[in-house]
BAZA-238359 format. One record per residue: x, z, y of N, C-alpha, C in turn; residue in one letter. Coordinates in pm, whole numbers, plus 50000, padded with zeros to 5 digits. Layout:
BEGIN
     n.x     n.z     n.y    ca.x    ca.z    ca.y     c.x     c.z     c.y   code
       X       Z       Y       X       Z       Y       X       Z       Y      A
...
***
This chain:
BEGIN
     n.x     n.z     n.y    ca.x    ca.z    ca.y     c.x     c.z     c.y   code
   50244   60156   52198   50098   60072   52230   50095   60005   52356      M
   50198   60040   52425   50208   59916   52569   50271   59804   52532      A
   50402   59822   52440   50465   59694   52416   50355   59623   52315      N
   50283   59681   52246   50195   59599   52145   50109   59492   52246      N
   50040   59550   52335   49946   59470   52437   50025   59392   52522      K
   50154   59396   52578   50227   59285   52619   50273   59161   52556      K
   50296   59180   52420   50315   59061   52362   50234   58959   52343      L
   50101   58962   52330   50010   58876   52355   50008   58810   52467      P
   50030   58857   52597   50065   58816   52711   50190   58715   52734      Q
   50297   58789   52662   50427   58672   52641   50408   58531   52584      V
   50302   58568   52483   50277   58465   52421   50218   58332   52462      K
   50089   58405   52540   50006   58333   52601   50070   58245   52737      T
   50172   58294   52800   50233   58235   52903   50340   58119   52850      V
   50398   58151   52730   50471   58042   52673   50396   57929   52631      Q
   50294   57941   52591   50162   57853   52520   50141   57771   52645      S
   50137   57808   52785   50094   57769   52865   50207   57662   52937      I
   50324   57738   52939   50447   57668   53006   50503   57556   52897      Q
   50487   57533   52776   50549   57452   52676   50479   57304   52726      Q
   50346   57302   52740   50271   57194   52783   50327   57116   52909      P
   50376   57207   52994   50370   57170   53145   50522   57108   53124      K
   50611   57172   53068   50743   57114   53011   50730   56978   52948      V
   50644   56976   52866   50648   56843   52774   50576   56715   52888      M
   50473   56806   52952   50433   56666   53054   50537   56662   53167      L
   50632   56726   53195   50710   56699   53288   50857   56623   53208      L
   50863   56632   53098   50927   56533   53053   50914   56409   53015      L
   50774   56408   52990   50714   56262   52968   50732   56183   53086      L
   50680   56238   53214   50680   56211   53344   50830   56131   53375      L
   50906   56219   53334   51065   56170   53375   51097   56039   53256      V
   51049   56064   53145   51095   55932   53068   50995   55806   53071      L
   50912   55833   53152   50808   55691   53145   50873   55602   53186      L
   50948   55590   53330   51045   55491   53327   51101   55395   53259      P
   51204   55511   53211   51270   55424   53099   51202   55360   52966      F
   51100   55441   52956   51041   55389   52813   50972   55207   52884      I
   50900   55218   52992   50875   55108   53007   51001   55011   53047      G
   51105   55064   53099   51213   54959   53119   51248   54902   53011      S
   51239   54956   52866   51281   54902   52735   51187   54790   52674      C
   51074   54834   52766   50966   54686   52651   50967   54571   52749      S
   51060   54477   52638   51055   54347   52697   51004   54236   52591      K
   50934   54095   52602   50939   54030   52533   50993   54026   52387      P
   50933   53998   52286   51026   53995   52131   51100   53887   52161      A
   51058   53773   52234   51184   53665   52246   51310   53728   52343      A
   51277   53755   52427   51396   53776   52491   51490   53884   52436      E
   51420   53995   52420   51494   54099   52314   51589   54024   52221      D
   51546   53909   52108   51618   53864   52050   51717   53786   52109      L
   51700   53722   52221   51806   53637   52298   51900   53715   52344      W
   51886   53825   52403   51995   53903   52459   52050   54010   52378      Q
   52006   54025   52240   52071   54054   52140   52180   53972   52074      D
   52119   53850   52103   52223   53741   52019   52316   53721   52109      Y
   52309   53703   52242   52398   53678   52339   52530   53799   52368      H
   52446   53934   52342   52546   54014   52337   52677   54036   52245      S
   52617   54007   52118   52708   54018   52035   52819   53863   52067      R
   52747   53793   52050   52836   53682   52113   52930   53692   52212      L
   52902   53752   52322   52960   53789   52419   53071   53897   52406      A
   53065   53990   52314   53166   54089   52286   53289   54012   52186      R
   53238   53904   52105   53367   53872   52042   53426   53751   52156      V
   53350   53676   52243   53421   53554   52270   53429   53597   52446      L
   53409   53725   52463   53422   53723   52622   53367   53665   52699      D
   53208   53652   52690   53155   53572   52775   53064   53654   52866      L
   53046   53556   52964   53016   53655   53102   52864   53699   53092      P
   52787   53797   53158   52643   53827   53160   52577   53682   53149      E
   52479   53675   53095   52363   53555   53117   52225   53618   53141      L
   52218   53557   53263   52028   53583   53311   51973   53438   53331      Q
   51929   53345   53231   51904   53209   53249   51778   53203   53355      P
   51737   53114   53414   51619   53098   53506   51512   53052   53421      E
   51406   53076   53419   51271   52993   53385   51263   52848   53400      L
   51265   52763   53291   51284   52634   53325   51121   52614   53402      A
   51183   52476   53497   51028   52475   53615   50977   52384   53538      A
   50828   52388   53586   50756   52252   53540   50647   52230   53638      V
   50591   52118   53662   50494   52081   53749   50370   52170   53776      P
   50328   52200   53855   50225   52261   53872   50081   52137   53841      P
   49976   52223   53780   49869   52148   53780   49800   52101   53896      L
   49731   51988   53924   49662   51940   54046   49576   52051   54075      P
   49544   52079   54196   49456   52158   54256   49297   52132   54192      P
   49231   52237   54195   49093   52201   54134   49002   52122   54243      V
   49029   52132   54379   48999   52032   54482   48988   51879   54462      R
   49117   51887   54403   49133   51722   54359   49099   51668   54241      E
   49054   51753   54154   48994   51738   53999   48857   51704   54015      L
   48784   51832   54092   48654   51831   54084   48593   51705   54123      Y
   48485   51643   54055   48409   51513   54130   48252   51534   54151      Q
   48232   51512   54265   48093   51570   54286   47963   51465   54243      T
   47877   51541   54215   47770   51483   54154   47648   51478   54254      L
   47549   51355   54233   47457   51299   54298   47359   51424   54301      A
   47284   51473   54419   47195   51579   54403   47049   51496   54405      E
   46979   51560   54310   46821   51508   54299   46736   51582   54291      N
   46642   51591   54420   46572   51706   54503   46440   51673   54438      K
   46348   51776   54390   46230   51734   54366   46128   51835   54444      L
   46011   51785   54510   45942   51852   54618   45878   51997   54528      T
   45801   52093   54590   45727   52194   54553   45604   52155   54466      L
   45535   52051   54493   45449   52006   54454   45481   51933   54279      L
   45592   51863   54285   45699   51815   54203   45709   51938   54072      D
   45741   52049   54147   45790   52150   54063   45676   52200   53975      L
   45544   52186   54070   45443   52238   53977   45387   52167   53865      V
   45389   52027   53900   45317   51940   53783   45458   51934   53683      A
   45571   51981   53705   45656   51979   53601   45649   52107   53498      L
   45533   52206   53531   45519   52286   53438   45440   52285   53316      R
   45364   52140   53337   45310   52065   53224   45417   52070   53085      S
   45529   52030   53115   45592   51983   53014   45764   52068   53002      C
   45728   52174   53097   45854   52301   53051   45957   52291   53146      G
   45981   52186   53223   46082   52158   53356   46084   52281   53457      L
   45973   52319   53507   45935   52404   53623   46041   52503   53647      Q
   46061   52561   53528   46176   52708   53537   46306   52669   53563      Q
   46353   52566   53489   46460   52503   53472   46509   52426   53581      L
   46458   52384   53659   46469   52307   53790   46486   52432   53890      V
   46402   52505   53865   46403   52620   53983   46506   52695   53967      A
   46580   52716   53844   46699   52808   53826   46813   52742   53889      E
   46806   52597   53916   46937   52498   53948   46925   52542   54112      R
   46830   52538   54148   46792   52531   54306   46776   52688   54398      N
   46807   52790   54292   46808   52922   54321   46946   52956   54384      N
   46991   53056   54446   47136   53109   54498   47209   53106   54377      S
   47176   53143   54265   47276   53169   54143   47295   53000   54097      L
   47191   52932   54095   47215   52806   54045   47315   52722   54118      G
   47335   52749   54267   47404   52664   54323   47569   52701   54328      K
   47569   52828   54243   47715   52864   54238   47757   52899   54096      T
   47726   52792   54039   47736   52782   53873   47881   52776   53844      M
   47939   52817   53740   48054   52797   53662   48057   52672   53634      T
   48136   52603   53627   48146   52482   53533   48071   52465   53412      P
   48132   52560   53323   48084   52583   53193   47897   52607   53187      A
   47881   52692   53317   47726   52707   53322   47675   52605   53373      N
   47737   52487   53441   47683   52394   53482   47692   52256   53398      Q
   47769   52264   53295   47756   52175   53189   47638   52228   53100      L
   47619   52331   53097   47487   52382   53001   47401   52336   53046      G
   47349   52372   53185   47252   52352   53263   47222   52162   53255      Y
   47303   52106   53253   47273   51961   53268   47249   51871   53112      E
   47330   51993   53009   47251   51921   52911   47112   51975   52838      L
   47083   52107   52906   46942   52155   52860   46860   52069   52946      Q
   46866   52006   53061   46794   51945   53118   46765   51791   53057      L
   46931   51731   53036   46867   51615   52976   46796   51645   52813      L
   46807   51719   52756   46729   51748   52648   46586   51774   52666      H
   46539   51823   52760   46420   51877   52802   46338   51737   52873      Q
   46418   51678   52968   46401   51548   53034   46318   51435   52951      L
   46379   51427   52852   46322   51314   52728   46179   51311   52677      Q
   46160   51399   52647   46011   51449   52607   45921   51449   52677      P
   45957   51520   52819   45865   51507   52931   45838   51399   52998      C
   45916   51281   52972   45883   51167   53045   45769   51085   52965      L
   45724   51133   52849   45626   51096   52768   45511   51167   52779      Q
   45500   51260   52866   45390   51370   52895   45292   51335   52957      H
   45155   51336   52878   45041   51259   52938   44995   51325   53088      P
   45024   51448   53106   44991   51477   53236   45065   51449   53362      A
   45153   51362   53338   45245   51352   53474   45223   51190   53522      L
   45188   51180   53648   45149   51054   53719   45231   50956   53716      D
   45216   50856   53748   45298   50745   53721   45436   50772   53821      S
   45408   50821   53937   45534   50808   54031   45619   50917   54006      G
   45562   51069   53949   45655   51156   53907   45737   51100   53780      L
   45647   51061   53697   45741   50984   53546   45838   50884   53577      R
   45812   50797   53679   45934   50689   53734   46040   50786   53827      A
   46005   50870   53901   46121   50964   53938   46202   51040   53814      Q
   46106   51099   53733   46211   51179   53637   46282   51040   53540      L
   46216   50936   53528   46304   50819   53450   46435   50816   53509      A
   46433   50788   53648   46561   50760   53702   46630   50872   53718      E
   46569   51037   53723   46671   51113   53716   46760   51130   53582      I
   46679   51091   53508   46717   51114   53369   46833   50995   53327      Y
   46790   50865   53361   46912   50746   53387   47059   50804   53461      R
   47019   50865   53552   47138   50926   53638   47193   51038   53574      Q
   47137   51114   53509   47213   51251   53464   47288   51197   53332      K
   47237   51084   53255   47332   51049   53159   47440   50966   53206      Q
   47449   50883   53300   47546   50827   53359   47658   50937   53410      Q
   47610   51051   53478   47715   51163   53527   47750   51237   53434      E
   47693   51258   53303   47719   51343   53185   47866   51343   53163      L
   47935   51236   53138   48091   51238   53148   48176   51304   53270      P
   48137   51288   53354   48160   51340   53497   48170   51514   53482      V
   48019   51547   53451   48019   51687   53411   48109   51749   53305      V
   48125   51673   53201   48208   51736   53134   48368   51724   53168      V
   48398   51640   53224   48522   51649   53239   48547   51737   53366      D
   48451   51777   53458   48458   51863   53545   48513   52009   53486      N
   48406   52029   53373   48434   52139   53291   48587   52179   53247      F
   48639   52050   53167   48776   52106   53116   48872   52082   53215      F
   48849   52032   53342   48949   52033   53436   48953   52140   53540      L
   48824   52199   53564   48806   52303   53681   48771   52448   53614      T
   48744   52466   53495   48699   52590   53441   48831   52688   53461      D
   48797   52803   53533   48870   52897   53561   48949   52964   53452      L
   48884   52951   53334   48937   53014   53226   49033   52906   53164      T
   48996   52825   53126   49056   52657   53070   49206   52641   53179      L
   49192   52669   53302   49297   52660   53383   49409   52747   53356      R
   49358   52883   53365   49441   52988   53328   49549   52956   53209      Q
   49462   52949   53094   49514   52907   52964   49649   52759   53005      Q
   49583   52686   53100   49667   52552   53086   49772   52577   53158      L
   49786   52687   53268   49857   52718   53359   49984   52811   53288      Q
   49953   52875   53198   50033   52964   53125   50053   53102   53177      G
   50134   53190   53091   50130   53331   53121   50275   53368   53171      S
   50289   53507   53145   50444   53599   53214   50446   53631   53073      Q
   50419   53608   52938   50439   53687   52836   50467   53581   52680      R
   50556   53602   52619   50615   53538   52545   50511   53557   52410      S
   50508   53470   52296   50440   53483   52203   50547   53606   52088      L
   50465   53715   52015   50560   53777   51943   50603   53730   51790      Q
   50673   53753   51719   50700   53721   51593   50592   53733   51511      A
   50550   53663   51455   50415   53661   51340   50287   53631   51413      G
   50303   53568   51522   50170   53503   51620   50078   53427   51540      E
   50162   53323   51415   50082   53225   51340   49969   53268   51292      T
   49959   53397   51238   49848   53483   51199   49730   53502   51278      L
   49758   53434   51401   49637   53460   51514   49632   53354   51574      T
   49667   53230   51517   49634   53104   51546   49483   53036   51527      V
   49441   53084   51428   49300   53060   51364   49182   53047   51470      A
   49143   53179   51548   49079   53167   51631   49099   53091   51738      P
   49219   53074   51803   49228   52957   51901   49209   52855   51862      T
   49255   52804   51769   49244   52648   51660   49091   52623   51642      M
   48996   52719   51631   48836   52725   51594   48804   52681   51741      S
   48845   52744   51829   48749   52721   51945   48803   52575   52021      A
   48918   52536   51983   48972   52437   52060   48904   52288   51985      L
   48896   52316   51834   48834   52204   51797   48673   52195   51775      R
   48633   52307   51829   48473   52282   51891   48474   52237   52028      A
   48548   52281   52097   48557   52207   52230   48604   52057   52264      L
   48672   52053   52161   48726   51901   52159   48602   51808   52095      A
   48564   51845   51986   48467   51791   51944   48343   51758   52029      D
   48287   51858   52091   48205   51852   52205   48234   51767   52287      M
   48350   51743   52348   48384   51670   52484   48358   51535   52405      Q
   48434   51498   52273   48411   51339   52271   48229   51332   52240      Y
   48141   51397   52151   48064   51373   52125   47947   51341   52285      Q
   47998   51427   52379   47900   51418   52475   47950   51291   52550      L
   48073   51256   52562   48106   51118   52593   48032   50994   52549      H
   48005   51059   52451   47919   50918   52362   47769   50954   52379      R
   47728   51023   52438   47609   51096   52486   47519   51131   52341      L
   47593   51182   52243   47537   51220   52158   47421   51309   52165      D
   47296   51270   52135   47180   51356   52114   47141   51499   52052      N
   47235   51461   51932   47236   51595   51866   47323   51718   51901      K
   47403   51686   51967   47536   51771   52031   47476   51809   52150      T
   47388   51702   52248   47309   51758   52400   47218   51887   52350      I
   47139   51838   52222   47020   51897   52164   47100   52060   52149      A
   47203   52067   52066   47255   52195   52042   47363   52278   52114      S
   47396   52227   52228   47476   52277   52308   47417   52323   52429      T
   47471   52468   52466   47406   52499   52600   47517   52607   52630      N
   47510   52662   52753   47608   52768   52826   47637   52854   52732      A
   47565   52901   52666   47618   53034   52562   47712   52985   52461      G
   47702   52867   52414   47771   52789   52316   47900   52769   52395      V
   47920   52721   52509   48058   52675   52549   48100   52804   52601      I
   48046   52902   52680   48104   53008   52731   48183   53090   52587      N
   48131   53094   52485   48171   53169   52381   48292   53100   52350      Q
   48294   52961   52314   48446   52932   52279   48557   52948   52423      Q
   48503   52927   52501   48604   52976   52634   48639   53154   52652      V
   48558   53193   52588   48589   53342   52593   48682   53364   52476      G
   48669   53294   52355   48763   53318   52234   48930   53250   52299      Q
   48937   53181   52377   49058   53134   52403   49094   53234   52500      L
   49020   53285   52619   49050   53414   52691   49111   53527   52630      Y
   49065   53563   52515   49036   53691   52466   49180   53680   52377      Q
   49228   53535   52290   49357   53526   52269   49473   53534   52342      S
   49445   53444   52435   49569   53403   52541   49673   53354   52490      Q
   49650   53279   52387   49738   53210   52272   49807   53091   52360      L
   49707   53014   52409   49777   52902   52478   49866   52935   52608      L
   49829   53040   52694   49916   53053   52815   50036   53136   52727      A
   50038   53207   52648   50159   53251   52594   50237   53159   52522      D
   50196   53074   52465   50253   52974   52397   50339   52856   52472      W
   50284   52853   52589   50339   52752   52711   50474   52812   52768      Q
   50429   52936   52771   50558   53024   52846   50651   53054   52786      Y
   50632   53091   52610   50764   53086   52512   50824   52971   52504      S
   50745   52843   52487   50836   52737   52512   50963   52727   52616      L
   50907   52756   52727   50990   52759   52868   51100   52863   52847      R
   51067   52979   52827   51129   53093   52792   51260   53070   52705      L
   51215   53036   52570   51329   53002   52474   51422   52855   52498      N
   51363   52763   52599   51445   52674   52632   51513   52712   52718      Y
   51487   52782   52825   51595   52851   52926   51733   52920   52864      S
   51667   53022   52797   51790   53094   52698   51903   53015   52640      W
   51830   52929   52555   51925   52829   52452   52027   52727   52533      L
   51916   52680   52638   52003   52576   52718   52145   52663   52800      K
   52083   52794   52874   52175   52860   52933   52311   52909   52813      A
   52266   52939   52694   52372   52968   52610   52453   52860   52581      L
   52393   52748   52541   52460   52621   52540   52553   52611   52608      N
   52549   52591   52733   52629   52571   52855   52732   52681   52863      Q
   52731   52806   52846   52850   52890   52825   52924   52842   52688      Q
   52878   52835   52586   52938   52821   52468   53035   52668   52500      L
   52964   52580   52535   53043   52439   52560   53139   52460   52645      E
   53148   52519   52723   53266   52565   52820   53352   52679   52786      H
   53330   52705   52656   53455   52807   52597   53506   52731   52543      F
   53647   52759   52562   53791   52670   52516   53794   52705   52361      D
   53774   52646   52272   53771   52662   52125   53892   52656   52083      L
   53974   52556   52183   54101   52530   52086   54209   52654   52117      D
   54176   52713   52236   54271   52846   52252   54200   52954   52164      K
   54107   52928   52166   54067   53071   52072   54088   53067   51936      F
   54090   52928   51880   54138   52910   51736   54265   52943   51708      C
   54382   52925   51810   54493   52943   51792   54549   53068   51836      Q
   54469   53173   51862   54506   53334   51875   54546   53361   51726      R
   54609   53464   51720   54623   53558   51577   54475   53608   51506      P
   54393   53659   51641   54298   53755   51562   54178   53665   51551      Q
   54191   53526   51555   54119   53425   51547   54024   53434   51410      A
   54056   53464   51285   54024   53473   51166   53949   53597   51150      K
   53971   53690   51220   53901   53849   51171   53778   53800   51289      P
   53772   53754   51408   53701   53744   51499   53579   53634   51431      K
   53642   53534   51378   53570   53443   51297   53468   53498   51218      A
   53493   53598   51122   53459   53666   51033   53316   53727   51091      E
   53360   53784   51228   53237   53856   51279   53153   53783   51330      I
   53183   53617   51392   53100   53532   51424   53024   53491   51300      L
   53041   53507   51221   53001   53462   51090   52878   53544   51071      R
   52889   53667   51070   52827   53769   51031   52694   53753   51183      N
   52727   53728   51266   52627   53709   51398   52549   53616   51378      I
   52614   53498   51320   52537   53358   51272   52417   53374   51148      L
   52468   53449   51115   52374   53465   50975   52281   53568   50978      L
   52313   53687   51061   52237   53797   51071   52120   53754   51194      Q
   52192   53692   51332   52098   53732   51407   52059   53587   51420      Q
   52134   53465   51430   52056   53360   51457   51993   53299   51326      F
   52035   53279   51234   51990   53230   51111   51887   53338   51073      I
   51911   53463   51106   51830   53550   51038   51699   53570   51076      G
   51715   53583   51249   51569   53620   51336   51577   53516   51406      K
   51661   53438   51488   51616   53348   51600   51551   53216   51535      I
   51629   53163   51443   51575   53035   51375   51410   53071   51329      Q
   51388   53172   51253   51273   53195   51198   51150   53175   51320      P
   51183   53264   51423   51122   53260   51553   51093   53130   51583      Y
   51229   53056   51624   51152   52951   51700   51085   52833   51585      L
   51140   52866   51458   51006   52788   51359   50896   52815   51353      A
   50835   52927   51395   50710   52966   51397   50636   52912   51538      E
   50728   52938   51631   50668   52860   51747   50676   52726   51739      L
   50735   52666   51681   50752   52481   51672   50612   52467   51591      D
   50577   52541   51462   50463   52500   51375   50310   52564   51456      G
   50347   52661   51559   50250   52664   51651   50224   52553   51748      I
   50344   52485   51802   50322   52358   51864   50267   52255   51812      S
   50272   52249   51657   50266   52118   51566   50066   52149   51554      Q
   50012   52260   51551   49890   52279   51550   49838   52257   51674      Q
   49875   52323   51797   49795   52316   51920   49836   52179   51993      L
   49914   52136   51971   49946   52009   52064   49860   51888   52040      Q
   49822   51846   51922   49743   51740   51855   49596   51765   51928      P
   49529   51881   51914   49388   51906   51993   49390   51896   52134      L
   49501   51963   52182   49531   51964   52345   49524   51823   52373      L
   49625   51745   52316   49629   51612   52363   49497   51496   52353      N
   49432   51532   52271   49315   51498   52249   49186   51517   52339      R
   49232   51644   52371   49142   51709   52515   49177   51619   52648      M
   49293   51596   52657   49353   51616   52819   49434   51433   52830      Y
   49435   51391   52710   49534   51241   52733   49478   51173   52828      Q
   49332   51148   52843   49315   51037   52927   49222   51113   53071      H
   49294   51245   53112   49272   51300   53199   49339   51315   53322      S
   49323   51376   53441   49417   51342   53547   49517   51457   53542      A
   49545   51570   53470   49627   51643   53451   49703   51606   53322      I
   49722   51463   53277   49777   51471   53114   49949   51460   53181      K
   49979   51421   53268   50116   51425   53310   50175   51538   53302      T
   50154   51612   53398   50179   51755   53431   50130   51833   53287      A
   50089   51814   53237   50028   51895   53122   50139   51847   52989      F
   50169   51730   53002   50255   51681   52895   50411   51770   52923      Y
   50446   51776   53038   50551   51814   53110   50590   51988   53060      Q
   50468   52029   53056   50446   52178   53062   50443   52222   52910      R
   50432   52112   52815   50413   52137   52715   50500   52067   52569      T
   50424   51981   52543   50507   51881   52467   50634   51840   52505      E
   50665   51811   52615   50801   51815   52645   50930   51904   52654      A
   50834   52050   52681   50909   52146   52654   50981   52158   52535      Q
   50880   52161   52432   50913   52141   52276   51013   52082   52236      N
   50975   51947   52312   51086   51850   52250   51241   51876   52330      M
   51230   51933   52448   51348   51973   52528   51408   52097   52425      A
   51322   52171   52382   51371   52295   52286   51456   52261   52183      L
   51399   52158   52128   51446   52086   51991   51611   52055   52012      K
   51611   51988   52113   51730   51911   52149   51853   52017   52170      I
   51808   52129   52250   51891   52266   52261   51907   52299   52147      Q
   51850   52335   52057   51870   52372   51906   51993   52319   51824      L
   51973   52142   51825   52056   52090   51776   52184   52069   51829      R
   52203   52095   51998   52346   52142   52069   52400   52253   52007      R
   52286   52343   51986   52361   52498   51950   52417   52483   51799      H
   52332   52421   51719   52395   52402   51566   52509   52332   51579      V
   52528   52225   51683   52644   52141   51650   52778   52219   51726      A
   52740   52338   51793   52853   52419   51858   52926   52496   51726      W
   52822   52550   51669   52871   52631   51555   52940   52550   51433      W
   52920   52413   51410   52984   52335   51347   53092   52314   51409      Q
   53131   52271   51525   53246   52249   51596   53347   52369   51574      Q
   53303   52493   51595   53373   52609   51579   53438   52627   51413      L
   53354   52615   51329   53408   52599   51197   53525   52485   51176      Q
   53512   52383   51257   53581   52282   51219   53745   52299   51299      Q
   53717   52353   51390   53847   52341   51509   53933   52474   51449      Q
   53830   52591   51381   53933   52733   51340   53955   52712   51196      C
   53896   52623   51146   53898   52564   50982   53859   52740   50894      Q
   53759   52770   50960   53692   52877   50875   53543   52850   50830      V
   53509   52917   50750   53401   52898   50687   53293   52978   50727      K
   53209   52919   50811   53100   53012   50858   52965   52997   50812      I
   52956   52930   50683   52829   52899   50610   52777   52995   50559      A
   52670   53017   50498   52599   53146   50464   52675   53172   50337      S
   52675   53337   50331   52774   53365   50223   52685   53374   50070      K
   52791   53360   49986   52707   53415   49841   52711   53508   49815      Q
   52568   53513   49730   52548   53654   49671   52511   53765   49805      G
***
């Protein structure tokens, strides 16, 4: 009877101790689990290089990320707007045509610290409501003339407000500056939302520079923030920029190693043919099978994003810096890719072995 009473106690202690042991093991393993998680592109390059290094006795490779020029600071890009102040009596008079609340919102503490997106939305709403207000019979001639001048000035300044938004909005700048995370394989499937947001912003920019009344009437801060929020949620623009730099850096560093490798000496060794067969498998399985499809996908994303981004920023103050961070990086990556293919062709010719794709 005594033994029967103790058995449940032993089982209970074990059931308590086992989770503790598992928790301790998890805490011990967490640092190792975290250290194994690397961007997909970097994993591909490290695996590819390690396999080549074992056959060719190459040194360790730790490429430095390609340097790009910084974007000009916001203080150099932001263009100050003229201030239009209305008296308290004017605000009372504006109540009759629905402008009082809008003007009051701009003059309060929150209105003075508007984000570029909200400021653009406010200016569009003001322009939209000012035009019919100018014809309101309750306004005296003096206030009507003052509002007419403000309307004319707001029209002239609208392209400046639009430029301020595209150049100084914090979310847009974060996307233009890039991230520290590379795109994963299969990211093409997630391009559509980003493209939709970019098209909407590019179309809005074009129409507002033309002072299109329909666009002015249909665009507000909510619409603008929705498109910007989509870019922030996907982070595709930022990750795409980083991916261009990362892949270029790895391929350039690897090419430099391979081009300094003595192929003549390698091909004259007795073990050249067996090693060439191993290299052939590396070429087929790693480079052609994994890296080339990834680079092709990255180039496809570039072909979709770049035209819209050029359309948005080709006449802006960040044009040169942005070109160096995106389009120039993609072109440089393609040059390194051609260099890499040329090395494989040179290996095939000098060692007189066939490294082309295997039949069957």
